[in-house]
PASEBA-1860 file (N, C-alpha, C; in nm, 3 decimals):
! residues 317
1> MRLKKIMI> 9.078/10.803/5.316/9.016/10.935/5.323/8.941/10.955/5.455 ~ 8.866/10.852/5.497/8.793/10.865/5.623/8.889/10.875/5.741 ~ 8.997/10.797/5.735/9.095/10.803/5.845/9.156/10.943/5.852 ~ 9.184/11.002/5.736/9.238/11.137/5.733/9.140/11.235/5.795 ~ 9.012/11.220/5.763/8.909/11.309/5.820/8.902/11.293/5.972 ~ 8.913/11.168/6.018/8.910/11.143/6.162/9.026/11.214/6.230 ~ 9.144/11.206/6.172/9.261/11.270/6.230/9.244/11.421/6.232 ~ 9.187/11.477/6.126/9.161/11.622/6.124/9.063/11.659/6.234
9> DIIVISLA> 8.957/11.580/6.251/8.860/11.605/6.357/8.927/11.603/6.493 ~ 9.018/11.507/6.515/9.088/11.496/6.643/9.167/11.624/6.669 ~ 9.239/11.671/6.568/9.322/11.790/6.584/9.235/11.911/6.617 ~ 9.124/11.928/6.544/9.036/12.042/6.566/8.978/12.039/6.707 ~ 8.927/11.922/6.750/8.869/11.909/6.883/8.974/11.935/6.990 ~ 9.092/11.878/6.972/9.198/11.893/7.072/9.240/12.039/7.086 ~ 9.254/12.109/6.974/9.292/12.250/6.979/9.184/12.335/7.045 ~ 9.059/12.306/7.008/8.948/12.381/7.068/8.943/12.360/7.218
17> LLLFIVWY> 8.962/12.234/7.261/8.958/12.204/7.404/9.075/12.269/7.476 ~ 9.193/12.266/7.414/9.310/12.327/7.476/9.290/12.478/7.492 ~ 9.239/12.543/7.389/9.214/12.686/7.397/9.112/12.718/7.505 ~ 9.010/12.633/7.516/8.907/12.655/7.619/8.968/12.644/7.758 ~ 9.052/12.541/7.779/9.114/12.521/7.911/9.205/12.638/7.945 ~ 9.287/12.681/7.847/9.377/12.794/7.872/9.297/12.919/7.907 ~ 9.192/12.947/7.829/9.107/13.063/7.857/9.046/13.054/7.995 ~ 8.994/12.936/8.028/8.923/12.921/8.155/9.020/12.935/8.274
25> QNYMNNST> 9.140/12.876/8.259/9.237/12.885/8.367/9.282/13.029/8.386 ~ 9.307/13.103/8.275/9.343/13.243/8.286/9.233/13.324/8.351 ~ 9.110/13.291/8.315/8.995/13.359/8.375/8.993/13.338/8.525 ~ 9.015/13.212/8.567/9.012/13.181/8.709/9.127/13.250/8.782 ~ 9.246/13.249/8.720/9.361/13.314/8.784/9.337/13.463/8.800 ~ 9.285/13.526/8.695/9.256/13.668/8.702/9.149/13.698/8.804 ~ 9.048/13.609/8.810/8.941/13.627/8.907/8.993/13.619/9.048 ~ 9.085/13.524/9.072/9.143/13.508/9.206/9.223/13.632/9.243
33> QTTTFPES> 9.299/13.685/9.148/9.381/13.801/9.175/9.298/13.923/9.210 ~ 9.177/13.930/9.157/9.091/14.044/9.185/8.989/14.011/9.293 ~ 9.018/13.908/9.371/8.936/13.864/9.487/8.792/13.833/9.447 ~ 8.773/13.780/9.325/8.639/13.736/9.287/8.594/13.619/9.373 ~ 8.690/13.534/9.417/8.659/13.420/9.501/8.729/13.434/9.637 ~ 8.690/13.531/9.718/8.762/13.556/9.843/8.747/13.446/9.946 ~ 8.645/13.363/9.936/8.621/13.261/10.037/8.650/13.119/9.988 ~ 8.731/13.106/9.884/8.757/12.974/9.827/8.812/12.875/9.928
41> KNIEVYLI> 8.895/12.925/10.021/8.959/12.834/10.116/8.859/12.767/10.211 ~ 8.740/12.821/10.221/8.638/12.764/10.310/8.535/12.679/10.237 ~ 8.553/12.664/10.108/8.456/12.588/10.028/8.486/12.439/10.035 ~ 8.381/12.359/10.057/8.394/12.213/10.063/8.336/12.154/9.935 ~ 8.422/12.089/9.856/8.380/12.027/9.730/8.403/11.876/9.738 ~ 8.301/11.800/9.703/8.310/11.654/9.700/8.292/11.606/9.557 ~ 8.377/11.513/9.515/8.356/11.438/9.391/8.304/11.300/9.430 ~ 8.187/11.263/9.375/8.129/11.132/9.405/8.107/11.059/9.273
49> TTDKGFQY> 8.192/10.958/9.250/8.185/10.881/9.126/8.113/10.748/9.150 ~ 8.098/10.670/9.044/8.023/10.545/9.055/8.100/10.439/9.134 ~ 8.235/10.446/9.129/8.318/10.350/9.202/8.461/10.402/9.202 ~ 8.551/10.329/9.267/8.693/10.361/9.266/8.774/10.248/9.202 ~ 8.705/10.160/9.133/8.768/10.037/9.087/8.854/10.051/8.963 ~ 8.836/10.159/8.884/8.908/10.168/8.759/8.976/10.303/8.743 ~ 9.081/10.303/8.663/9.169/10.419/8.651/9.098/10.543/8.600 ~ 8.996/10.526/8.519/8.922/10.641/8.463/8.882/10.739/8.572
57> WGIMNQGA> 8.827/10.687/8.682/8.784/10.775/8.791/8.902/10.834/8.865 ~ 9.011/10.761/8.871/9.132/10.815/8.932/9.186/10.934/8.855 ~ 9.176/10.928/8.722/9.219/11.039/8.638/9.130/11.161/8.662 ~ 9.000/11.138/8.674/8.908/11.247/8.703/8.940/11.309/8.839 ~ 8.966/11.224/8.937/9.002/11.271/9.070/9.127/11.358/9.065 ~ 9.225/11.319/8.984/9.348/11.397/8.976/9.320/11.537/8.922 ~ 9.234/11.546/8.820/9.198/11.677/8.767/9.130/11.763/8.871 ~ 9.036/11.703/8.946/8.965/11.777/9.050/9.059/11.818/9.162
65> ADMSALMG> 9.150/11.730/9.199/9.245/11.760/9.306/9.340/11.872/9.264 ~ 9.383/11.872/9.139/9.475/11.975/9.091/9.408/12.113/9.093 ~ 9.284/12.123/9.047/9.215/12.252/9.050/9.185/12.294/9.194 ~ 9.152/12.198/9.280/9.125/12.230/9.420/9.249/12.289/9.487 ~ 9.366/12.230/9.458/9.490/12.282/9.513/9.519/12.422/9.460 ~ 9.492/12.444/9.332/9.515/12.574/9.270/9.428/12.682/9.333 ~ 9.304/12.646/9.365/9.209/12.744/9.417/9.201/12.745/9.570 ~ 9.265/12.649/9.633/9.268/12.647/9.779/9.140/12.601/9.845
73> VNYVWEAP> 9.062/12.518/9.777/8.937/12.469/9.838/8.963/12.334/9.906 ~ 8.874/12.298/9.996/8.880/12.167/10.061/8.810/12.066/9.971 ~ 8.880/11.958/9.939/8.831/11.864/9.838/8.838/11.721/9.890 ~ 8.731/11.644/9.859/8.723/11.503/9.898/8.669/11.422/9.781 ~ 8.730/11.306/9.757/8.677/11.211/9.658/8.615/11.094/9.731 ~ 8.489/11.068/9.704/8.418/10.954/9.764/8.354/10.871/9.654 ~ 8.351/10.741/9.673/8.286/10.650/9.579/8.279/10.512/9.641 ~ 8.180/10.432/9.600/8.180/10.292/9.643/8.306/10.221/9.592
81> AQRSTAEQ> 8.355/10.124/9.667/8.470/10.046/9.621/8.437/9.976/9.489 ~ 8.313/9.926/9.480/8.260/9.869/9.357/8.126/9.933/9.329 ~ 8.088/9.935/9.202/7.967/10.005/9.160/7.846/9.963/9.243 ~ 7.780/10.061/9.305/7.662/10.036/9.388/7.580/10.165/9.394 ~ 7.462/10.164/9.335/7.376/10.281/9.337/7.335/10.316/9.479 ~ 7.299/10.215/9.558/7.256/10.240/9.696/7.368/10.306/9.777 ~ 7.490/10.258/9.760/7.601/10.317/9.835/7.633/10.458/9.783 ~ 7.618/10.480/9.653/7.642/10.615/9.602/7.542/10.714/9.663
89> IELINKAV> 7.418/10.673/9.676/7.317/10.759/9.739/7.355/10.789/9.883 ~ 7.403/10.689/9.955/7.447/10.709/10.094/7.561/10.809/10.101 ~ 7.654/10.800/10.007/7.769/10.891/10.006/7.726/11.034/9.974 ~ 7.628/11.050/9.886/7.574/11.184/9.858/7.513/11.243/9.983 ~ 7.430/11.166/10.050/7.365/11.213/10.173/7.468/11.245/10.281 ~ 7.569/11.161/10.293/7.673/11.181/10.394/7.752/11.309/10.365 ~ 7.784/11.333/10.239/7.858/11.454/10.202/7.780/11.580/10.238 ~ 7.650/11.576/10.215/7.564/11.689/10.251/7.565/11.710/10.401
97> EQGADALL> 7.553/11.602/10.477/7.554/11.610/10.623/7.686/11.665/10.676 ~ 7.796/11.637/10.605/7.927/11.681/10.649/7.962/11.822/10.603 ~ 7.865/11.889/10.540/7.884/12.030/10.508/7.933/12.061/10.368 ~ 7.910/11.972/10.273/7.951/12.000/10.136/7.882/12.124/10.083 ~ 7.959/12.212/10.019/7.902/12.328/9.951/7.866/12.294/9.807 ~ 7.940/12.200/9.749/7.916/12.161/9.611/7.950/12.014/9.593 ~ 7.875/11.949/9.507/7.899/11.808/9.474/7.924/11.796/9.324 ~ 8.034/11.729/9.289/8.056/11.684/9.152/8.012/11.538/9.149
105> VAADEPAA> 7.910/11.507/9.072/7.851/11.373/9.076/7.854/11.309/8.938 ~ 7.906/11.187/8.932/7.894/11.101/8.814/7.786/10.999/8.847 ~ 7.668/11.017/8.792/7.552/10.938/8.833/7.564/10.793/8.789 ~ 7.547/10.701/8.884/7.547/10.559/8.852/7.417/10.522/8.784 ~ 7.306/10.552/8.849/7.175/10.527/8.792/7.095/10.657/8.804 ~ 7.077/10.731/8.695/7.020/10.865/8.700/6.886/10.875/8.773 ~ 6.794/10.784/8.744/6.662/10.792/8.807/6.672/10.766/8.957 ~ 6.754/10.669/8.995/6.760/10.628/9.135/6.821/10.734/9.225
113> ISSAIKDA> 6.922/10.806/9.176/6.990/10.902/9.264/6.929/11.042/9.258 ~ 6.833/11.065/9.169/6.781/11.200/9.150/6.715/11.257/9.275 ~ 6.649/11.174/9.354/6.586/11.224/9.477/6.691/11.272/9.577 ~ 6.803/11.201/9.586/6.911/11.243/9.676/6.972/11.375/9.627 ~ 6.984/11.390/9.496/7.035/11.515/9.439/6.938/11.629/9.469 ~ 6.810/11.603/9.455/6.709/11.706/9.483/6.716/11.749/9.628 ~ 6.729/11.654/9.720/6.740/11.686/9.863/6.863/11.772/9.890 ~ 6.974/11.739/9.824/7.097/11.816/9.842/7.078/11.961/9.794
121> KEKGVKII> 7.014/11.977/9.680/6.989/12.111/9.626/6.901/12.193/9.719 ~ 6.801/12.129/9.778/6.711/12.199/9.870/6.784/12.248/9.995 ~ 6.898/12.187/10.025/6.979/12.229/10.140/7.089/12.327/10.098 ~ 7.082/12.373/9.973/7.174/12.476/9.926/7.301/12.426/9.861 ~ 7.313/12.297/9.841/7.434/12.241/9.781/7.429/12.261/9.628 ~ 7.540/12.305/9.571/7.549/12.324/9.426/7.586/12.191/9.361 ~ 7.519/12.158/9.252/7.540/12.030/9.185/7.603/12.050/9.048 ~ 7.715/11.981/9.028/7.782/11.976/8.898/7.788/11.830/8.856
129> YVDSPAYE> 7.739/11.798/8.738/7.751/11.660/8.690/7.878/11.645/8.607 ~ 7.948/11.535/8.628/8.067/11.501/8.550/8.048/11.360/8.494 ~ 8.076/11.345/8.366/8.066/11.217/8.294/7.922/11.176/8.267 ~ 7.840/11.161/8.372/7.704/11.111/8.351/7.607/11.182/8.446 ~ 7.509/11.255/8.393/7.415/11.331/8.476/7.300/11.245/8.527 ~ 7.240/11.291/8.637/7.111/11.237/8.681/7.002/11.321/8.615 ~ 6.876/11.299/8.654/6.766/11.369/8.590/6.735/11.503/8.656 ~ 6.780/11.522/8.779/6.758/11.648/8.849/6.848/11.756/8.788
137> ESITTLST> 6.795/11.878/8.775/6.869/11.987/8.713/6.994/12.021/8.792 ~ 7.100/12.060/8.720/7.227/12.094/8.783/7.273/12.233/8.738 ~ 7.384/12.280/8.797/7.445/12.404/8.752/7.498/12.388/8.610 ~ 7.572/12.280/8.588/7.625/12.247/8.456/7.662/12.100/8.452 ~ 7.680/12.049/8.333/7.725/11.911/8.312/7.848/11.914/8.223 ~ 7.954/11.848/8.269/8.077/11.834/8.191/8.089/11.688/8.151 ~ 8.076/11.660/8.024/8.076/11.520/7.982/8.107/11.508/7.834 ~ 8.122/11.385/7.793/8.135/11.351/7.652/7.999/11.359/7.584
145> DDYQAGVK> 7.997/11.404/7.459/7.877/11.388/7.377/7.875/11.241/7.335 ~ 7.806/11.159/7.414/7.819/11.014/7.399/7.764/10.963/7.266 ~ 7.658/11.023/7.217/7.604/10.979/7.088/7.708/11.001/6.978 ~ 7.766/11.121/6.974/7.866/11.152/6.872/7.993/11.069/6.891 ~ 8.025/11.037/7.015/8.140/10.950/7.040/8.114/10.810/6.982 ~ 7.989/10.763/6.993/7.953/10.636/6.932/7.961/10.641/6.781 ~ 7.920/10.755/6.724/7.935/10.776/6.579/8.082/10.767/6.540 ~ 8.167/10.833/6.617/8.311/10.832/6.590/8.367/10.690/6.598
153> AAQTMITI> 8.320/10.614/6.696/8.367/10.475/6.711/8.331/10.393/6.588 ~ 8.209/10.410/6.538/8.165/10.335/6.420/8.243/10.377/6.296 ~ 8.263/10.507/6.277/8.339/10.555/6.162/8.481/10.500/6.164 ~ 8.539/10.496/6.283/8.675/10.442/6.296/8.678/10.294/6.263 ~ 8.580/10.219/6.315/8.574/10.076/6.287/8.558/10.050/6.137 ~ 8.471/10.125/6.071/8.449/10.106/5.927/8.579/10.129/5.850 ~ 8.653/10.234/5.887/8.779/10.263/5.820/8.879/10.149/5.838 ~ 8.887/10.096/5.959/8.981/9.986/5.986/8.941/9.861/5.908
161> LEDKGKLS> 8.812/9.830/5.907/8.763/9.713/5.833/8.792/9.728/5.684 ~ 8.771/9.848/5.632/8.801/9.872/5.490/8.950/9.852/5.462 ~ 9.033/9.903/5.551/9.178/9.889/5.531/9.222/9.743/5.535 ~ 9.147/9.661/5.609/9.178/9.519/5.619/9.108/9.437/5.511 ~ 9.032/9.504/5.424/8.962/9.436/5.316/8.839/9.359/5.360 ~ 8.788/9.389/5.478/8.667/9.323/5.528/8.547/9.414/5.504 ~ 8.472/9.385/5.400/8.366/9.474/5.354/8.226/9.419/5.382 ~ 8.219/9.312/5.460/8.089/9.256/5.499/8.111/9.171/5.623
169> GSVGIINL> 8.001/9.118/5.678/8.010/9.036/5.798/7.933/9.095/5.913 ~ 7.938/9.030/6.028/7.863/9.072/6.146/7.951/9.150/6.244 ~ 7.888/9.243/6.312/7.955/9.325/6.414/7.880/9.309/6.545 ~ 7.953/9.281/6.653/7.893/9.264/6.784/7.916/9.383/6.874 ~ 7.822/9.405/6.968/7.830/9.515/7.064/7.814/9.458/7.204 ~ 7.906/9.493/7.293/7.895/9.457/7.435/7.876/9.587/7.513 ~ 7.770/9.593/7.593/7.738/9.717/7.664/7.694/9.686/7.806 ~ 7.690/9.789/7.889/7.640/9.777/8.026/7.490/9.791/8.027
177> AAKANTKL> 7.425/9.719/8.116/7.282/9.734/8.135/7.256/9.860/8.218 ~ 7.148/9.930/8.187/7.098/10.041/8.268/7.199/10.156/8.284 ~ 7.275/10.185/8.178/7.365/10.300/8.181/7.330/10.391/8.064 ~ 7.276/10.509/8.095/7.225/10.598/7.992/7.335/10.646/7.898 ~ 7.452/10.678/7.952/7.557/10.734/7.865/7.613/10.629/7.768 ~ 7.632/10.506/7.814/7.682/10.403/7.723/7.575/10.361/7.622 ~ 7.448/10.375/7.660/7.340/10.347/7.564/7.344/10.449/7.450 ~ 7.373/10.574/7.480/7.386/10.675/7.376/7.501/10.642/7.282
185> REDGFRKT> 7.612/10.593/7.338/7.725/10.552/7.253/7.681/10.440/7.159 ~ 7.611/10.343/7.215/7.562/10.232/7.135/7.469/10.281/7.023 ~ 7.381/10.375/7.057/7.286/10.426/6.957/7.360/10.495/6.842 ~ 7.460/10.578/6.875/7.536/10.645/6.770/7.615/10.547/6.685 ~ 7.672/10.448/6.750/7.749/10.344/6.681/7.659/10.264/6.587 ~ 7.547/10.218/6.640/7.456/10.134/6.561/7.399/10.211/6.443 ~ 7.356/10.334/6.465/7.296/10.415/6.359/7.394/10.437/6.245 ~ 7.521/10.463/6.279/7.622/10.488/6.176/7.650/10.363/6.093
193> LEEDGRFN> 7.657/10.247/6.158/7.678/10.122/6.084/7.556/10.088/5.998 ~ 7.438/10.117/6.051/7.317/10.092/5.972/7.316/10.177/5.846 ~ 7.358/10.302/5.858/7.361/10.392/5.743/7.466/10.347/5.641 ~ 7.575/10.288/5.690/7.676/10.234/5.599/7.619/10.118/5.518 ~ 7.545/10.031/5.583/7.468/9.928/5.514/7.539/9.800/5.475 ~ 7.668/9.789/5.499/7.741/9.671/5.453/7.753/9.561/5.558 ~ 7.728/9.594/5.684/7.754/9.499/5.792/7.625/9.463/5.866 ~ 7.620/9.339/5.911/7.507/9.292/5.992/7.537/9.322/6.139
201> ILDTVYIE> 7.453/9.403/6.202/7.476/9.441/6.341/7.396/9.348/6.431 ~ 7.467/9.271/6.511/7.402/9.174/6.600/7.331/9.244/6.716 ~ 7.238/9.171/6.777/7.172/9.224/6.897/7.278/9.251/7.005 ~ 7.266/9.363/7.070/7.360/9.399/7.175/7.351/9.302/7.292 ~ 7.465/9.264/7.346/7.470/9.185/7.468/7.493/9.281/7.584 ~ 7.398/9.285/7.678/7.407/9.375/7.793/7.461/9.300/7.914 ~ 7.561/9.359/7.978/7.625/9.300/8.095/7.560/9.355/8.221 ~ 7.506/9.266/8.303/7.440/9.311/8.427/7.542/9.354/8.531
209> RDEIEESQ> 7.644/9.274/8.550/7.750/9.308/8.645/7.867/9.366/8.568 ~ 7.912/9.480/8.609/8.014/9.552/8.533/8.151/9.489/8.558 ~ 8.169/9.368/8.500/8.292/9.292/8.524/8.356/9.253/8.391 ~ 8.489/9.254/8.390/8.563/9.221/8.268/8.537/9.078/8.224 ~ 8.540/8.985/8.319/8.523/8.844/8.284/8.389/8.818/8.216 ~ 8.284/8.882/8.265/8.152/8.864/8.205/8.150/8.918/8.062 ~ 8.216/9.032/8.040/8.223/9.090/7.906/8.305/9.001/7.812 ~ 8.415/8.947/7.862/8.497/8.858/7.780/8.419/8.733/7.741
217> NAAERMME> 8.347/8.676/7.838/8.267/8.556/7.808/8.162/8.585/7.701 ~ 8.100/8.702/7.710/7.997/8.739/7.612/8.059/8.754/7.473 ~ 8.176/8.816/7.466/8.244/8.833/7.338/8.283/8.699/7.279 ~ 8.332/8.609/7.361/8.373/8.476/7.313/8.253/8.395/7.264 ~ 8.138/8.412/7.329/8.016/8.344/7.280/7.978/8.395/7.142 ~ 7.990/8.526/7.121/7.961/8.582/6.989/8.053/8.521/6.883 ~ 8.179/8.505/6.917/8.275/8.446/6.823/8.236/8.303/6.787 ~ 8.190/8.229/6.886/8.151/8.090/6.863/8.023/8.079/6.783
225> EHEDLVAL> 7.928/8.169/6.807/7.794/8.158/6.749/7.781/8.222/6.611 ~ 7.877/8.308/6.573/7.863/8.381/6.446/7.994/8.367/6.366 ~ 7.991/8.277/6.270/8.111/8.251/6.190/8.153/8.371/6.106 ~ 8.057/8.457/6.076/8.090/8.574/5.993/8.126/8.697/6.075 ~ 8.146/8.681/6.205/8.181/8.794/6.291/8.315/8.854/6.246 ~ 8.318/8.986/6.229/8.442/9.052/6.187/8.491/9.155/6.289 ~ 8.402/9.202/6.376/8.443/9.310/6.467/8.356/9.314/6.591 ~ 8.413/9.373/6.698/8.342/9.388/6.824/8.364/9.529/6.879
233> FGASERTS> 8.260/9.582/6.941/8.264/9.716/7.001/8.229/9.707/7.148 ~ 8.318/9.757/7.234/8.290/9.768/7.377/8.255/9.912/7.409 ~ 8.138/9.933/7.472/8.086/10.068/7.491/8.134/10.135/7.620 ~ 8.214/10.064/7.700/8.267/10.121/7.824/8.406/10.064/7.848 ~ 8.474/10.111/7.951/8.609/10.060/7.978/8.609/9.910/8.006 ~ 8.526/9.866/8.098/8.526/9.724/8.136/8.483/9.634/8.021 ~ 8.378/9.674/7.949/8.336/9.591/7.836/8.444/9.590/7.727 ~ 8.514/9.702/7.712/8.622/9.708/7.612/8.738/9.617/7.649
241> IGVGSAIK> 8.772/9.613/7.777/8.879/9.524/7.822/8.838/9.379/7.800 ~ 8.710/9.349/7.827/8.660/9.215/7.800/8.668/9.179/7.653 ~ 8.630/9.274/7.566/8.638/9.254/7.422/8.783/9.232/7.380 ~ 8.874/9.317/7.428/9.014/9.304/7.393/9.074/9.173/7.439 ~ 9.033/9.129/7.558/9.083/9.002/7.612/9.035/8.884/7.528 ~ 8.909/8.891/7.482/8.855/8.785/7.396/8.926/8.783/7.261 ~ 8.953/8.900/7.206/9.024/8.908/7.078/9.166/8.853/7.093 ~ 9.230/8.884/7.205/9.365/8.830/7.231/9.362/8.678/7.234
249> ASGNQYVG> 9.262/8.622/7.304/9.251/8.476/7.313/9.225/8.411/7.178 ~ 9.165/8.487/7.084/9.135/8.434/6.951/9.255/8.442/6.857 ~ 9.363/8.504/6.902/9.477/8.525/6.814/9.463/8.648/6.728 ~ 9.389/8.746/6.780/9.369/8.875/6.711/9.304/8.857/6.573 ~ 9.199/8.777/6.570/9.129/8.752/6.444/9.022/8.855/6.413 ~ 8.992/8.944/6.506/8.880/9.037/6.490/8.926/9.181/6.511 ~ 8.851/9.273/6.453/8.873/9.415/6.479/8.802/9.452/6.609 ~ 8.870/9.526/6.695/8.809/9.568/6.821/8.823/9.717/6.842
257> VGFDKTEM> 8.713/9.781/6.881/8.712/9.923/6.914/8.650/9.939/7.052 ~ 8.715/10.018/7.137/8.666/10.034/7.274/8.674/10.177/7.323 ~ 8.640/10.195/7.451/8.634/10.328/7.512/8.731/10.341/7.629 ~ 8.791/10.457/7.640/8.867/10.507/7.755/9.015/10.472/7.751 ~ 9.095/10.575/7.776/9.240/10.564/7.775/9.291/10.540/7.917 ~ 9.314/10.415/7.950/9.374/10.377/8.077/9.495/10.289/8.048 ~ 9.572/10.257/8.149/9.692/10.177/8.127/9.658/10.040/8.067 ~ 9.555/9.975/8.118/9.517/9.843/8.067/9.468/9.853/7.923
265> MMRLLSDR> 9.389/9.958/7.894/9.341/9.976/7.758/9.456/10.005/7.661 ~ 9.554/10.084/7.706/9.666/10.116/7.619/9.753/9.992/7.592 ~ 9.761/9.901/7.688/9.833/9.775/7.664/9.762/9.692/7.558 ~ 9.629/9.687/7.568/9.552/9.613/7.467/9.570/9.675/7.329 ~ 9.576/9.806/7.324/9.596/9.875/7.196/9.737/9.847/7.142 ~ 9.836/9.857/7.229/9.975/9.834/7.189/9.996/9.692/7.138 ~ 9.928/9.596/7.201/9.941/9.455/7.162/9.849/9.417/7.047 ~ 9.776/9.514/6.994/9.683/9.495/6.882/9.566/9.403/6.916
273> NLNAIIAQ> 9.536/9.393/7.044/9.415/9.321/7.085/9.292/9.411/7.068 ~ 9.315/9.541/7.066/9.218/9.641/7.022/9.284/9.722/6.912 ~ 9.205/9.765/6.814/9.259/9.843/6.703/9.243/9.992/6.723 ~ 9.146/10.031/6.807/9.124/10.174/6.830/9.056/10.195/6.965 ~ 9.085/10.310/7.025/9.023/10.351/7.151/8.964/10.489/7.132 ~ 8.841/10.506/7.178/8.780/10.639/7.184/8.811/10.693/7.324 ~ 8.900/10.790/7.330/8.951/10.839/7.458/8.873/10.962/7.503 ~ 8.808/10.950/7.619/8.740/11.064/7.680/8.842/11.150/7.756
281> NPYTMGYL> 8.793/11.254/7.822/8.879/11.346/7.895/8.834/11.362/8.040 ~ 8.847/11.257/8.121/8.802/11.265/8.260/8.880/11.368/8.342 ~ 9.009/11.388/8.309/9.087/11.489/8.382/9.022/11.627/8.366 ~ 8.984/11.660/8.244/8.921/11.789/8.217/8.788/11.801/8.291 ~ 8.712/11.692/8.297/8.584/11.695/8.369/8.605/11.732/8.516 ~ 8.703/11.667/8.580/8.730/11.695/8.719/8.789/11.834/8.739 ~ 8.881/11.873/8.654/8.952/12.000/8.665/8.855/12.118/8.652 ~ 8.781/12.120/8.541/8.686/12.229/8.520/8.565/12.217/8.611
289> GVAEAVAA> 8.532/12.093/8.653/8.418/12.073/8.742/8.436/12.146/8.874 ~ 8.557/12.141/8.931/8.583/12.212/9.056/8.576/12.363/9.033 ~ 8.629/12.411/8.921/8.622/12.554/8.891/8.477/12.600/8.881 ~ 8.393/12.520/8.816/8.251/12.552/8.806/8.185/12.551/8.944 ~ 8.224/12.456/9.028/8.166/12.447/9.162/8.198/12.571/9.243 ~ 8.323/12.616/9.240/8.363/12.734/9.315/8.288/12.858/9.264 ~ 8.278/12.870/9.132/8.204/12.983/9.076/8.058/12.981/9.122 ~ 7.996/12.864/9.122/7.856/12.852/9.162/7.838/12.889/9.309
297> VNGEDTGP> 7.926/12.840/9.395/7.915/12.870/9.539/7.930/13.020/9.564 ~ 8.017/13.086/9.488/8.041/13.229/9.507/7.946/13.317/9.426 ~ 7.847/13.255/9.361/7.749/13.333/9.288/7.800/13.393/9.159 ~ 7.908/13.337/9.106/7.966/13.387/8.982/7.901/13.319/8.861 ~ 7.927/13.376/8.744/7.877/13.318/8.620/7.942/13.183/8.596 ~ 7.862/13.080/8.572/7.915/12.945/8.549/7.910/12.906/8.402 ~ 7.869/12.996/8.316/7.873/12.968/8.174/7.762/12.874/8.128 ~ 7.789/12.793/8.024/7.685/12.708/7.964/7.639/12.596/8.057
305> EYINTGVS> 7.519/12.548/8.034/7.464/12.438/8.114/7.526/12.304/8.075 ~ 7.590/12.299/7.960/7.655/12.175/7.917/7.789/12.209/7.852 ~ 7.894/12.139/7.891/8.027/12.154/7.832/8.070/12.018/7.779 ~ 8.086/12.009/7.649/8.133/11.886/7.586/8.285/11.880/7.600 ~ 8.335/11.785/7.677/8.478/11.775/7.701/8.552/11.697/7.592 ~ 8.479/11.648/7.492/8.541/11.594/7.372/8.602/11.457/7.384 ~ 8.638/11.399/7.270/8.707/11.270/7.263/8.817/11.279/7.159 ~ 8.910/11.185/7.167/9.010/11.168/7.062/9.013/11.020/7.024
313> VLTNY> 9.061/10.992/6.905/9.067/10.854/6.856/9.212/10.810/6.854 ~ 9.243/10.701/6.925/9.377/10.645/6.928/9.376/10.513/6.853 ~ 9.470/10.496/6.760/9.479/10.372/6.683/9.621/10.318/6.691 ~ 9.639/10.192/6.648/9.771/10.129/6.655/9.832/10.110/6.516 ~ 9.790/10.191/6.421/9.852/10.185/6.288/9.835/10.317/6.216
END
């Protein structure tokens, strides 16, 4: 019954998101035809993500690039090769110096980069947050409702455990340190399991360096230290890959739920090293983010201050 409800939720969210995208694209096309954005070709838009190391950001870049091509704006994707808050701040400052009209920013560390965002705004740059906001106010934020996504992850895990006849035991969580959005996922996940009441939720293991090997090692330690362990949750792409890799090494003895639809994650799902993936919509974030940026630069209505780009649940059974 719960699995059926999850599938219904997926269909409803997907249809709502599709209708929103179609409406928004038609709006933009009509606006262009009536010269609402006469200076789009001179607009400079930068996407600055936390890194370029994983496919998730590449998918977001593709969405931003596609909308930029559609609207004829000048578009650049910048990010540290590997996650670095200091380098992200440098890239924000550099983009402003190079004449950016708008920045799409996925904040690595919200508190740390907020001063750079504030400086950019004071110089007239329009700020759109994608995936993860900083603390400085923006035009709009396009992201997942991370708390509810965590709730969805827990509901999915409970359904899978029930289907496998595992009605008790310990559940482990692997998460990134100092990441506000993944902490919200963890909070939603933990709260939902606590309300269910049948499973012992272990203390979260926080990964300082956002590396797969470190996440895998943490998951394997949990397996060794807790004989009643039945499931593991990875709150981000890298932690999820680490969880899936540890489950693979164990001979698929545990239920695994993770985040983000990338090629590596889909292989883990196909091989049953993960049982479910909570898939975000980074393409939509980038695609609509550029549209919002152009509207903001041209003084047009940018709509709501927050747009939930939704999630879907992918399972292997």
